[in-house]
PAGULO-589901 format. One record per residue (C-alpha): x, y, z; residue in three letters. Coordinates in nm, 2 decimals, decimal comma. Layout:
+--------+--------+--------+------+
!     px !     py !     pz ! code !
+--------+--------+--------+------+
!      X !      Y !      Z !  ala !
...
+--------+--------+--------+------+
***
This chain:
+--------+--------+--------+------+
!     px !     py !     pz ! code !
+--------+--------+--------+------+
!   2,86 !   2,00 !  -2,51 !  met !
!   2,91 !   1,86 !  -2,83 !  ala !
!   2,72 !   1,51 !  -3,00 !  ser !
!   2,91 !   1,23 !  -2,88 !  ala !
!   2,72 !   1,06 !  -3,11 !  ile !
!   2,90 !   1,25 !  -3,43 !  lys !
!   3,25 !   1,19 !  -3,29 !  ala !
!   3,23 !   0,83 !  -3,19 !  leu !
!   3,11 !   0,81 !  -3,54 !  his !
!   3,39 !   0,98 !  -3,73 !  asn !
!   3,62 !   0,78 !  -3,56 !  lys !
!   3,46 !   0,50 !  -3,62 !  leu !
!   3,45 !   0,56 !  -3,98 !  gln !
!   3,83 !   0,70 !  -3,98 !  gln !
!   3,91 !   0,36 !  -3,75 !  lys !
!   4,04 !   0,54 !  -3,48 !  glu !
!   3,89 !   0,29 !  -3,27 !  ile !
!   3,70 !  -0,03 !  -3,39 !  ser !
!   3,36 !  -0,10 !  -3,24 !  cys !
!   3,43 !  -0,45 !  -3,07 !  val !
!   3,67 !  -0,24 !  -2,86 !  ala !
!   3,40 !   0,05 !  -2,80 !  leu !
!   3,15 !  -0,20 !  -2,71 !  val !
!   3,39 !  -0,39 !  -2,48 !  gln !
!   3,46 !  -0,04 !  -2,31 !  glu !
!   3,08 !   0,05 !  -2,23 !  lys !
!   3,02 !  -0,32 !  -2,12 !  leu !
!   3,34 !  -0,36 !  -1,88 !  asp !
!   3,24 !   0,02 !  -1,71 !  gln !
!   2,90 !  -0,13 !  -1,65 !  leu !
!   3,03 !  -0,50 !  -1,48 !  lys !
!   3,22 !  -0,26 !  -1,30 !  ala !
!   2,99 !  -0,03 !  -1,17 !  ser !
!   2,88 !   0,01 !  -0,84 !  asp !
!   2,60 !   0,22 !  -0,90 !  tyr !
!   2,35 !  -0,03 !  -0,98 !  asn !
!   2,24 !   0,08 !  -1,29 !  thr !
!   2,18 !  -0,27 !  -1,54 !  ala !
!   1,95 !  -0,52 !  -1,45 !  asn !
!   2,13 !  -0,75 !  -1,75 !  tyr !
!   2,39 !  -0,65 !  -1,98 !  ile !
!   2,42 !  -0,72 !  -2,34 !  leu !
!   2,77 !  -0,91 !  -2,38 !  asp !
!   2,68 !  -1,21 !  -2,66 !  glu !
!   2,45 !  -1,02 !  -2,84 !  tyr !
!   2,63 !  -0,62 !  -2,86 !  ala !
!   2,92 !  -0,79 !  -2,93 !  leu !
!   2,83 !  -0,98 !  -3,19 !  asn !
!   2,65 !  -0,65 !  -3,34 !  leu !
!   2,96 !  -0,50 !  -3,32 !  ala !
!   3,19 !  -0,74 !  -3,52 !  gln !
!   2,90 !  -0,64 !  -3,83 !  lys !
!   3,03 !  -0,27 !  -3,80 !  val !
!   3,38 !  -0,34 !  -3,82 !  asp !
!   3,32 !  -0,59 !  -4,10 !  gln !
!   3,19 !  -0,35 !  -4,30 !  lys !
!   3,40 !  -0,05 !  -4,21 !  ile !
!   3,69 !  -0,27 !  -4,31 !  ala !
!   3,53 !  -0,34 !  -4,65 !  asn !
!   3,51 !   0,00 !  -4,70 !  gly !
!   3,13 !   0,11 !  -4,70 !  glu !
!   3,03 !   0,41 !  -4,49 !  ser !
!   2,85 !   0,36 !  -4,17 !  ile !
!   2,54 !   0,56 !  -4,08 !  gly !
!   2,56 !   0,83 !  -3,76 !  leu !
!   2,41 !   0,58 !  -3,56 !  leu !
!   2,57 !   0,26 !  -3,68 !  glu !
!   2,80 !   0,11 !  -3,39 !  gly !
!   2,69 !   0,37 !  -3,10 !  ile !
!   2,62 !   0,21 !  -2,83 !  pro !
!   2,32 !   0,27 !  -2,60 !  phe !
!   2,06 !   0,17 !  -2,31 !  gly !
!   1,73 !   0,03 !  -2,27 !  val !
!   1,50 !   0,08 !  -1,99 !  lys !
!   1,41 !  -0,24 !  -1,87 !  asp !
!   1,03 !  -0,17 !  -1,96 !  val !
!   1,12 !  -0,25 !  -2,35 !  tyr !
!   1,08 !  -0,55 !  -2,49 !  leu !
!   1,44 !  -0,65 !  -2,71 !  leu !
!   1,35 !  -0,99 !  -2,89 !  gln !
!   1,55 !  -1,26 !  -2,75 !  gly !
!   1,65 !  -1,10 !  -2,44 !  thr !
!   1,51 !  -1,03 !  -2,11 !  tyr !
!   1,24 !  -0,75 !  -2,04 !  ser !
!   1,18 !  -0,82 !  -1,67 !  thr !
!   1,01 !  -0,42 !  -1,59 !  ala !
!   1,23 !  -0,48 !  -1,27 !  ser !
!   0,98 !  -0,74 !  -1,11 !  ser !
!   1,01 !  -1,06 !  -0,98 !  asp !
!   0,71 !  -1,19 !  -1,16 !  leu !
!   0,88 !  -1,09 !  -1,50 !  leu !
!   1,26 !  -1,19 !  -1,40 !  arg !
!   1,29 !  -1,48 !  -1,64 !  lys !
!   1,07 !  -1,27 !  -1,92 !  tyr !
!   1,24 !  -1,35 !  -2,27 !  lys !
!   1,07 !  -1,07 !  -2,53 !  ser !
!   0,96 !  -1,26 !  -2,83 !  pro !
!   0,93 !  -0,96 !  -3,00 !  tyr !
!   1,14 !  -0,61 !  -3,07 !  thr !
!   0,91 !  -0,26 !  -2,99 !  ala !
!   0,93 !  -0,05 !  -3,23 !  thr !
!   1,10 !   0,26 !  -3,14 !  ala !
!   1,39 !   0,00 !  -3,04 !  ile !
!   1,38 !  -0,19 !  -3,39 !  gln !
!   1,42 !   0,17 !  -3,59 !  lys !
!   1,73 !   0,27 !  -3,33 !  leu !
!   1,84 !  -0,15 !  -3,42 !  leu !
!   1,76 !  -0,02 !  -3,80 !  asp !
!   1,99 !   0,29 !  -3,78 !  ala !
!   2,28 !   0,07 !  -3,65 !  gly !
!   2,29 !   0,10 !  -3,27 !  ala !
!   2,39 !  -0,13 !  -3,04 !  ile !
!   2,19 !  -0,24 !  -2,70 !  pro !
!   2,45 !  -0,33 !  -2,42 !  val !
!   2,24 !  -0,31 !  -2,15 !  val !
!   1,85 !  -0,34 !  -2,02 !  lys !
!   1,85 !  -0,05 !  -1,73 !  glu !
!   1,72 !  -0,05 !  -1,41 !  asn !
!   1,39 !   0,14 !  -1,36 !  cys !
!   1,09 !   0,17 !  -1,08 !  asp !
!   0,86 !  -0,19 !  -1,16 !  ser !
!   0,68 !  -0,13 !  -1,44 !  phe !
!   0,78 !   0,22 !  -1,41 !  gly !
!   0,60 !   0,27 !  -1,09 !  his !
!   0,77 !   0,52 !  -0,92 !  gly !
!   0,97 !   0,87 !  -0,91 !  ser !
!   1,33 !   0,71 !  -0,72 !  ser !
!   1,40 !   0,39 !  -0,88 !  asn !
!   1,38 !   0,22 !  -0,51 !  glu !
!   1,08 !   0,03 !  -0,65 !  asn !
!   1,25 !  -0,26 !  -0,78 !  thr !
!   1,38 !  -0,58 !  -0,69 !  val !
!   1,69 !  -0,53 !  -0,85 !  phe !
!   1,79 !  -0,25 !  -0,56 !  gly !
!   1,79 !   0,12 !  -0,65 !  pro !
!   2,00 !   0,27 !  -0,86 !  ala !
!   2,27 !   0,53 !  -0,73 !  lys !
!   2,27 !   0,95 !  -0,79 !  asn !
!   2,52 !   1,02 !  -1,09 !  ala !
!   2,65 !   1,32 !  -0,91 !  ile !
!   2,64 !   1,18 !  -0,52 !  asp !
!   2,59 !   0,81 !  -0,49 !  ala !
!   2,37 !   0,84 !  -0,13 !  thr !
!   2,08 !   1,03 !  -0,36 !  lys !
!   1,83 !   0,86 !  -0,55 !  val !
!   1,87 !   0,82 !  -0,94 !  ala !
!   1,51 !   0,96 !  -0,97 !  gly !
!   1,26 !   0,75 !  -1,17 !  gly !
!   1,08 !   0,56 !  -1,32 !  ser !
!   1,42 !   0,58 !  -1,55 !  ser !
!   1,67 !   0,65 !  -1,25 !  gly !
!   1,89 !   0,38 !  -1,41 !  gly !
!   1,89 !   0,53 !  -1,80 !  ser !
!   2,00 !   0,88 !  -1,66 !  ala !
!   2,32 !   0,72 !  -1,41 !  val !
!   2,39 !   0,53 !  -1,73 !  asn !
!   2,42 !   0,85 !  -1,91 !  val !
!   2,52 !   1,08 !  -1,68 !  ala !
!   2,84 !   0,81 !  -1,64 !  lys !
!   2,93 !   0,82 !  -1,99 !  asn !
!   2,85 !   0,38 !  -1,93 !  phe !
!   2,61 !   0,46 !  -2,24 !  thr !
!   2,60 !   0,70 !  -2,54 !  thr !
!   2,23 !   0,73 !  -2,53 !  phe !
!   1,92 !   0,56 !  -2,34 !  ser !
!   1,58 !   0,51 !  -2,44 !  ile !
!   1,36 !   0,59 !  -2,12 !  gly !
!   0,95 !   0,59 !  -2,07 !  gly !
!   0,77 !   0,84 !  -1,96 !  asp !
!   0,39 !   0,82 !  -1,76 !  thr !
!   0,42 !   1,15 !  -1,52 !  gly !
!   0,76 !   1,27 !  -1,54 !  gly !
!   0,98 !   0,96 !  -1,58 !  ser !
!   1,22 !   1,08 !  -1,82 !  ile !
!   1,22 !   1,46 !  -1,73 !  arg !
!   1,36 !   1,42 !  -1,30 !  gln !
!   1,58 !   1,14 !  -1,38 !  pro !
!   1,73 !   1,37 !  -1,62 !  ala !
!   1,70 !   1,59 !  -1,40 !  gly !
!   1,82 !   1,46 !  -1,08 !  tyr !
!   2,14 !   1,31 !  -1,27 !  asn !
!   2,25 !   1,68 !  -1,50 !  asn !
!   2,14 !   1,57 !  -1,84 !  val !
!   1,92 !   1,59 !  -2,12 !  tyr !
!   1,59 !   1,37 !  -2,08 !  gly !
!   1,26 !   1,46 !  -2,37 !  leu !
!   0,87 !   1,39 !  -2,28 !  lys !
!   0,82 !   1,42 !  -2,69 !  pro !
!   0,43 !   1,47 !  -2,79 !  thr !
!   0,21 !   1,22 !  -2,72 !  tyr !
!   0,16 !   1,00 !  -3,00 !  gly !
!   0,53 !   1,10 !  -3,15 !  lys !
!   0,68 !   0,73 !  -3,15 !  ile !
!   0,55 !   0,45 !  -3,11 !  ser !
!   0,45 !   0,26 !  -2,76 !  arg !
!   0,42 !  -0,07 !  -2,94 !  tyr !
!   0,64 !  -0,28 !  -2,72 !  gly !
!   0,65 !  -0,03 !  -2,42 !  leu !
!   0,50 !  -0,23 !  -2,13 !  met !
!   0,20 !  -0,01 !  -2,04 !  ala !
!   0,18 !   0,19 !  -1,71 !  tyr !
!  -0,08 !   0,40 !  -1,81 !  ala !
!  -0,17 !   0,41 !  -2,19 !  ser !
!  -0,33 !   0,71 !  -2,24 !  ser !
!   0,01 !   0,92 !  -2,12 !  thr !
!   0,28 !   0,69 !  -2,16 !  asp !
!   0,55 !   0,79 !  -2,40 !  cys !
!   0,86 !   0,68 !  -2,53 !  val !
!   1,19 !   0,91 !  -2,48 !  gly !
!   1,57 !   0,99 !  -2,57 !  pro !
!   1,83 !   1,07 !  -2,24 !  ile !
!   2,17 !   1,22 !  -2,35 !  ala !
!   2,46 !   1,42 !  -2,28 !  gln !
!   2,35 !   1,73 !  -2,52 !  ser !
!   2,09 !   1,85 !  -2,70 !  leu !
!   2,20 !   1,75 !  -3,09 !  glu !
!   2,25 !   1,38 !  -2,98 !  asp !
!   1,85 !   1,40 !  -2,80 !  thr !
!   1,75 !   1,54 !  -3,12 !  gln !
!   1,94 !   1,25 !  -3,33 !  ile !
!   1,78 !   1,00 !  -3,16 !  val !
!   1,41 !   1,18 !  -3,14 !  leu !
!   1,41 !   1,18 !  -3,50 !  asn !
!   1,49 !   0,85 !  -3,62 !  val !
!   1,22 !   0,68 !  -3,39 !  met !
!   0,95 !   0,88 !  -3,46 !  ser !
!   0,70 !   0,85 !  -3,69 !  gly !
!   0,35 !   0,63 !  -3,74 !  ala !
!   0,37 !   0,29 !  -3,65 !  asp !
!  -0,01 !   0,15 !  -3,81 !  tyr !
!   0,06 !  -0,06 !  -3,46 !  arg !
!   0,00 !   0,23 !  -3,23 !  asp !
!  -0,36 !   0,38 !  -3,34 !  gln !
!  -0,21 !   0,70 !  -3,16 !  thr !
!   0,13 !   0,78 !  -3,34 !  thr !
!   0,09 !   1,04 !  -3,62 !  phe !
!   0,31 !   1,09 !  -3,88 !  asp !
!   0,60 !   1,37 !  -3,79 !  ser !
!   0,78 !   1,60 !  -3,93 !  thr !
!   1,20 !   1,56 !  -3,77 !  pro !
!   1,35 !   1,84 !  -3,59 !  val !
!   1,58 !   2,08 !  -3,79 !  ser !
!   1,96 !   2,08 !  -3,72 !  asp !
!   1,86 !   2,46 !  -3,75 !  lys !
!   1,66 !   2,42 !  -3,42 !  ser !
!   2,02 !   2,35 !  -3,21 !  leu !
!   2,15 !   2,67 !  -3,39 !  asp !
!   1,87 !   2,91 !  -3,40 !  gln !
!   1,83 !   3,12 !  -3,05 !  thr !
!   1,47 !   3,33 !  -2,98 !  leu !
!   1,48 !   3,65 !  -3,10 !  pro !
!   1,43 !   3,95 !  -2,90 !  lys !
!   1,00 !   3,92 !  -2,77 !  gly !
!   1,00 !   3,56 !  -2,76 !  thr !
!   0,66 !   3,51 !  -2,52 !  lys !
!   0,80 !   3,26 !  -2,24 !  ile !
!   0,57 !   3,18 !  -2,00 !  gly !
!   0,55 !   3,07 !  -1,67 !  tyr !
!   0,27 !   2,93 !  -1,39 !  tyr !
!   0,29 !   3,21 !  -1,12 !  lys !
!   0,10 !   2,90 !  -0,88 !  asn !
!   0,38 !   2,66 !  -0,93 !  phe !
!   0,66 !   2,99 !  -0,82 !  ile !
!   0,42 !   3,10 !  -0,50 !  glu !
!   0,37 !   2,79 !  -0,34 !  ser !
!   0,51 !   2,67 !  -0,03 !  asp !
!   0,59 !   2,36 !  -0,14 !  ala !
!   0,89 !   2,49 !  -0,38 !  leu !
!   1,22 !   2,45 !  -0,20 !  asn !
!   1,38 !   2,84 !  -0,14 !  ala !
!   1,67 !   2,77 !  -0,34 !  thr !
!   1,51 !   2,66 !  -0,65 !  ile !
!   1,24 !   2,92 !  -0,64 !  lys !
!   1,53 !   3,21 !  -0,54 !  ala !
!   1,74 !   3,05 !  -0,87 !  asp !
!   1,38 !   2,99 !  -1,07 !  phe !
!   1,30 !   3,32 !  -1,04 !  lys !
!   1,63 !   3,45 !  -1,12 !  ala !
!   1,65 !   3,28 !  -1,44 !  met !
!   1,33 !   3,47 !  -1,54 !  leu !
!   1,51 !   3,84 !  -1,46 !  thr !
!   1,85 !   3,71 !  -1,68 !  lys !
!   1,60 !   3,61 !  -1,95 !  leu !
!   1,39 !   3,94 !  -1,95 !  glu !
!   1,71 !   4,15 !  -1,93 !  ala !
!   1,81 !   3,95 !  -2,25 !  glu !
!   1,50 !   4,08 !  -2,43 !  gly !
!   1,21 !   3,84 !  -2,30 !  met !
!   0,87 !   3,95 !  -2,28 !  glu !
!   0,81 !   3,72 !  -1,94 !  ile !
!   0,39 !   3,65 !  -1,92 !  val !
!   0,29 !   3,53 !  -1,56 !  pro !
!   0,03 !   3,27 !  -1,65 !  leu !
!  -0,26 !   3,10 !  -1,37 !  asp !
!  -0,33 !   2,70 !  -1,40 !  phe !
!  -0,44 !   2,43 !  -1,17 !  phe !
!  -0,32 !   2,39 !  -0,80 !  asp !
!  -0,04 !   2,11 !  -0,80 !  ser !
!  -0,25 !   1,91 !  -0,56 !  ser !
!  -0,48 !   1,86 !  -0,80 !  ile !
!  -0,28 !   1,78 !  -1,12 !  leu !
!  -0,11 !   1,52 !  -0,94 !  val !
!  -0,48 !   1,39 !  -0,76 !  ser !
!  -0,59 !   1,43 !  -1,15 !  thr !
!  -0,31 !   1,22 !  -1,27 !  tyr !
!  -0,26 !   0,93 !  -1,03 !  tyr !
!  -0,67 !   0,91 !  -1,03 !  ala !
!  -0,60 !   0,80 !  -1,36 !  leu !
!  -0,28 !   0,65 !  -1,40 !  ala !
!  -0,38 !   0,41 !  -1,13 !  met !
!  -0,65 !   0,28 !  -1,30 !  ala !
!  -0,50 !   0,21 !  -1,60 !  glu !
!  -0,23 !  -0,02 !  -1,46 !  thr !
!  -0,50 !  -0,21 !  -1,26 !  ala !
!  -0,62 !  -0,25 !  -1,61 !  ser !
!  -0,30 !  -0,30 !  -1,79 !  asn !
!  -0,15 !  -0,55 !  -1,52 !  leu !
!  -0,47 !  -0,74 !  -1,52 !  ala !
!  -0,27 !  -0,95 !  -1,75 !  arg !
!  -0,02 !  -1,07 !  -1,51 !  leu !
!  -0,15 !  -1,34 !  -1,36 !  asp !
!   0,11 !  -1,60 !  -1,40 !  gly !
!  -0,08 !  -1,80 !  -1,67 !  thr !
!   0,03 !  -1,64 !  -2,02 !  asn !
!   0,29 !  -1,43 !  -1,86 !  tyr !
!   0,63 !  -1,46 !  -1,61 !  gly !
!   0,62 !  -1,71 !  -1,31 !  val !
!   0,36 !  -1,94 !  -1,19 !  arg !
!   0,26 !  -2,03 !  -0,83 !  thr !
!  -0,01 !  -2,32 !  -0,81 !  thr !
!  -0,25 !  -2,28 !  -0,56 !  gly !
!  -0,53 !  -2,49 !  -0,41 !  lys !
!  -0,77 !  -2,37 !  -0,71 !  asp !
!  -0,74 !  -2,14 !  -1,00 !  leu !
!  -0,86 !  -1,83 !  -0,83 !  lys !
!  -0,58 !  -1,88 !  -0,55 !  glu !
!  -0,29 !  -1,95 !  -0,80 !  gly !
!  -0,39 !  -1,61 !  -0,95 !  tyr !
!  -0,41 !  -1,44 !  -0,61 !  ser !
!  -0,02 !  -1,61 !  -0,47 !  ile !
!   0,12 !  -1,52 !  -0,80 !  thr !
!   0,01 !  -1,13 !  -0,79 !  arg !
!   0,09 !  -1,11 !  -0,40 !  ser !
!   0,43 !  -1,24 !  -0,42 !  glu !
!   0,56 !  -1,12 !  -0,72 !  asn !
!   0,41 !  -0,74 !  -0,73 !  phe !
!   0,61 !  -0,47 !  -0,56 !  thr !
!   0,42 !  -0,36 !  -0,28 !  thr !
!   0,41 !   0,04 !  -0,47 !  glu !
!   0,29 !  -0,19 !  -0,78 !  thr !
!   0,01 !  -0,32 !  -0,57 !  lys !
!  -0,07 !   0,03 !  -0,38 !  arg !
!  -0,14 !   0,15 !  -0,69 !  arg !
!  -0,33 !  -0,16 !  -0,92 !  ile !
!  -0,54 !  -0,18 !  -0,57 !  val !
!  -0,63 !   0,23 !  -0,58 !  gly !
!  -0,67 !   0,19 !  -0,91 !  gly !
!  -0,95 !  -0,06 !  -0,92 !  asn !
!  -1,14 !   0,14 !  -0,60 !  gln !
!  -1,11 !   0,45 !  -0,81 !  val !
!  -1,30 !   0,24 !  -1,11 !  leu !
!  -1,55 !   0,00 !  -0,88 !  ser !
!  -1,85 !   0,07 !  -0,85 !  gln !
!  -1,97 !   0,34 !  -0,70 !  gly !
!  -1,63 !   0,53 !  -0,72 !  his !
!  -1,59 !   0,58 !  -1,08 !  ser !
!  -1,82 !   0,83 !  -1,09 !  glu !
!  -1,70 !   0,99 !  -0,82 !  glu !
!  -1,36 !   1,01 !  -0,89 !  ile !
!  -1,32 !   0,80 !  -1,23 !  tyr !
!  -1,53 !   1,02 !  -1,44 !  asn !
!  -1,44 !   1,37 !  -1,23 !  lys !
!  -1,08 !   1,33 !  -1,28 !  ala !
!  -1,14 !   1,24 !  -1,73 !  gln !
!  -1,35 !   1,61 !  -1,69 !  gln !
!  -1,03 !   1,71 !  -1,52 !  leu !
!  -0,83 !   1,65 !  -1,77 !  arg !
!  -1,04 !   1,82 !  -2,01 !  gln !
!  -1,00 !   2,10 !  -1,85 !  gln !
!  -0,64 !   2,14 !  -1,79 !  ile !
!  -0,56 !   2,06 !  -2,24 !  ser !
!  -0,81 !   2,34 !  -2,30 !  his !
!  -0,61 !   2,55 !  -2,04 !  his !
!  -0,29 !   2,47 !  -2,26 !  phe !
!  -0,44 !   2,52 !  -2,55 !  asp !
!  -0,55 !   2,89 !  -2,45 !  glu !
!  -0,18 !   2,94 !  -2,27 !  asp !
!   0,02 !   2,84 !  -2,60 !  phe !
!  -0,21 !   3,07 !  -2,76 !  lys !
!  -0,05 !   3,35 !  -2,52 !  lys !
!   0,29 !   3,26 !  -2,50 !  val !
!   0,62 !   3,06 !  -2,72 !  asp !
!   0,73 !   2,85 !  -2,47 !  val !
!   0,64 !   2,79 !  -2,07 !  val !
!   0,95 !   2,75 !  -1,80 !  leu !
!   0,95 !   2,53 !  -1,55 !  ser !
!   1,11 !   2,37 !  -1,20 !  pro !
!   1,14 !   2,00 !  -1,30 !  val !
!   1,07 !   1,90 !  -0,91 !  thr !
!   0,94 !   2,12 !  -0,65 !  pro !
!   1,23 !   1,98 !  -0,41 !  asn !
!   1,61 !   1,95 !  -0,43 !  pro !
!   1,71 !   1,54 !  -0,46 !  val !
!   1,61 !   1,35 !  -0,18 !  pro !
!   1,85 !   1,08 !   0,00 !  gln !
!   1,84 !   0,71 !  -0,08 !  ile !
!   1,51 !   0,61 !   0,20 !  gly !
!   1,37 !   0,90 !   0,18 !  asn !
!   1,08 !   0,81 !  -0,06 !  asn !
!   1,03 !   0,43 !   0,11 !  leu !
!   0,93 !   0,61 !   0,45 !  lys !
!   0,65 !   0,88 !   0,32 !  asp !
!   0,48 !   0,76 !  -0,05 !  pro !
!   0,27 !   1,02 !  -0,07 !  met !
!   0,62 !   1,25 !  -0,09 !  thr !
!   0,71 !   1,07 !  -0,38 !  met !
!   0,41 !   1,18 !  -0,54 !  tyr !
!   0,43 !   1,51 !  -0,47 !  leu !
!   0,76 !   1,50 !  -0,66 !  ser !
!   0,60 !   1,51 !  -0,95 !  asp !
!   0,36 !   1,81 !  -0,88 !  ala !
!   0,56 !   2,01 !  -1,16 !  tyr !
!   0,55 !   1,69 !  -1,45 !  thr !
!   0,20 !   1,53 !  -1,46 !  val !
!  -0,01 !   1,82 !  -1,56 !  gly !
!   0,24 !   1,82 !  -1,96 !  phe !
!   0,21 !   1,44 !  -1,94 !  ser !
!  -0,20 !   1,51 !  -1,90 !  leu !
!  -0,18 !   1,79 !  -2,16 !  gly !
!   0,03 !   1,52 !  -2,37 !  gly !
!   0,26 !   1,80 !  -2,46 !  leu !
!   0,66 !   1,80 !  -2,53 !  pro !
!   0,86 !   1,86 !  -2,27 !  thr !
!   1,24 !   1,90 !  -2,22 !  leu !
!   1,45 !   1,87 !  -1,90 !  thr !
!   1,79 !   2,08 !  -1,94 !  ala !
!   2,04 !   2,12 !  -1,72 !  pro !
!   2,02 !   2,42 !  -1,62 !  leu !
!   1,94 !   2,70 !  -1,41 !  ala !
!   1,80 !   2,51 !  -1,09 !  met !
!   1,97 !   2,17 !  -0,90 !  glu !
!   1,72 !   1,91 !  -1,05 !  thr !
!   1,71 !   2,13 !  -1,43 !  gly !
!   1,46 !   2,34 !  -1,58 !  val !
!   1,15 !   2,20 !  -1,71 !  gln !
!   1,06 !   2,36 !  -2,10 !  ile !
!   0,69 !   2,30 !  -2,26 !  thr !
!   0,57 !   2,37 !  -2,58 !  ala !
!   0,24 !   2,33 !  -2,74 !  ala !
!   0,18 !   1,99 !  -2,94 !  lys !
!   0,43 !   1,90 !  -3,19 !  lys !
!   0,65 !   2,17 !  -3,14 !  gln !
!   0,96 !   2,02 !  -3,01 !  glu !
!   1,18 !   2,21 !  -3,25 !  ala !
!   1,08 !   2,54 !  -3,05 !  ile !
!   1,23 !   2,31 !  -2,73 !  leu !
!   1,56 !   2,27 !  -2,85 !  phe !
!   1,59 !   2,65 !  -2,97 !  thr !
!   1,47 !   2,74 !  -2,64 !  cys !
!   1,71 !   2,47 !  -2,48 !  ala !
!   2,03 !   2,61 !  -2,68 !  asn !
!   1,98 !   2,94 !  -2,56 !  phe !
!   1,91 !   2,92 !  -2,22 !  leu !
!   2,22 !   2,74 !  -2,23 !  lys !
!   2,42 !   3,04 !  -2,39 !  gln !
!   2,27 !   3,32 !  -2,12 !  val !
!   2,24 !   3,15 !  -1,87 !  leu !
+--------+--------+--------+------+
***
């Protein structure tokens, strides 16, 4: 698919459409939608910015590539003066005092936010059902889940309610909903984009990333948001992904790896398995060298990830007690007030993760669980370093199963956790990973070594041509 950003830019610059009309169209679509993707629609905010773009064009001034382009913001990002709820009751009326760095960079480039998007509360979920605003519906089949936690963001892009959206990925929360809704979703290298202004779930794996309908739009947005930020010490100076990455194709002999235990697992859906193997056969016929790799069992990856993620979220959410942020319920004393506030305003899944995290960190368990998980994480990261000496990219399914029906995950949380089996390992390694809507029902996941985003785009472009 061609770049929607460039197409709209040309229409705006040539006065074929007005920015106000473009933004109003998106606002009207969001209001009329029954996909439940919008927590808050930013009418006044967006239209004020659109008027400024139209005035600039009327004055004969040129506009930047992103100027006037409407986009969506997952509701875990701060946008000054707007509600930022994390899809929770506790923050339902919380207004942002400042703007997240990644979002500010887009605003500086002239892009216009039109909606704060539905998501799993605080990022806790894989289906966008763990939200006080009700589940978002899948863009392709409204009886199925949108995926999580960035489900609203992925659906808005798929339905063209937004030109692109900004999701957040901790253990697969951009990649999985992108796959569920047949769009592109990128988790960049950890630290490539600042997390400042993103409500923390698990700080050591949280990543900011774009969701879009085309590779080109994904690349454009990635380049705008990337770079070092003194307010986030995990960030680094990064080289923009070149336009050439979108035009190039993989040379014959490129080493493409896959993890044998992922594909041989009995937990992998038979159709997804057959489609993945057919893709490898096609790539081999195109002259690629297919390299089977050994890896940790997916159950170890899921256990390691959730032990660490729950520990970090228990720590991060300790600040939300009603004293400084969000609603507050009083009790007979301060301790009871804290207890009532958190019990009444956190969702069941969020409380499950806080309790699990406190257990992991508790005396007598931290050595047995948390420290062991940290050691496993180091082994996983080292394993990736060795694997990417053998291959150029790794391909894998995004999820082990097709898109579930709404309600199924709520019956069995373990099923929800296991849906992340093929994404969490790459999060633990801090690797860049792209979901491309190709080959399988929930897409193919393309992973590269750290800071090698460019080859993800080249590989996705190649797959798009040959599959």
